[in-house]
Residue, then its C-alpha position, 0 to 999 in steps of 0.5 A: x456599718x461604720x467604724x470610728x477611731x481606727x479600724x477594728x480589722x487591724x485588731x482582730x486575728x488576721x485569719x478571722x477578718x473575713x469571718x467577722x466581716x461576713x458576720x457583720x455584713x448588711x447591718x447598716x445601722x451598726x457602728x463599730x468603735x475602737x475605744x481607748x482602754x477602760x479599766x472596768x470593761x472590755x466592750x460595750x453595746x448601746x443605742x444612739x438615736x436610730x443607730x447602734x454602737x459597739x465599742x471594744x477596747x484597743x488594748x485587748x489582744x486579738x482573741x480577746x478583741x474577737x470574743x468581745x466583739x462577738x459578745x457585743x454583737x450578740x447584744x445587738x442581735x437580741x435588741x434587734x429581735x426583742x427590743x428593750x424587753x430582753x435582759x442584758x445577759x438573759x436567756x435570749x443573749x445566752x442562746x444567741x452568743x452560744x450560737x455565734x461561739x459554736x459557729x466560730x469554733x466550727x470555722x477552724x479559725x481558732x487555736x486549739x487551746x482556745x477552742x477547748x476553753x470555749x467549749x465549756x463556756x459556750x454551753x452557758x455563757x456568762x456576762x464576763x468571759x473572765x469569770x471562766x478561769x480556763x477561758x480567761x487564762x487561754x485568752x490571756x496567753x495570747x497577750x505576752x511573749x515567753x519572756x514576759x510573765x503576766x500576773x493579775x491584780x489579785x495575785x499581787x501583794x500590797x506594796x507590789x508595783x506593776x505596769x499597766x498601759x505604760x503607767x506604774x501603779x502600786x497595789x494597795x488594799x482590797x476594797x470589797x471585790x476590787x483592789x485599790x491601786x495608786x498611780x504613782x506619777x499622778x498620785x491618784x487612786x484607782x479601783x481594779x478588778x481582780x482579774x486585770x492582767x498586768x506586768x509585775x515590776 
């Protein structure tokens, strides 16, 4: 296993590094890539030639990073066992990811509030953890200090300004399930998922 663009171990919860290392041990055809922030996804799994690649965004908090890495690792295990025939988030993936999550919860490495939020989600994992509002909130709570009040795009009003990855945006109108937002400095429109966490200005 190789890592690229920085080491993923620095972005994990410190007490979970050995756990993850043991989980990934022996998978020599797998590369872990720390990716720049992406607006549309937290992580990705794909095949490049005879190797497999998991990428996880560098801007996630440690527990978001951990759960995303395990989500993508479940894709890897399913592909290795079933090849291309398995649906991306079908029953094979759900079963595999659920087993990984229960093992993680039983390890005692997670904060209690995160374990509680994961219990329901792990029974029938969805394609995105953010579709489970309790889990999304539990994960997001590790992103901010008490002095910072987080918000999500869907809870902002048109005209509200917010900070995202060091850039100032203005929230515009909703476009189907996404929200149009203006990067003020670049004068460019971007589409944001409703559950993206930002800092309101």
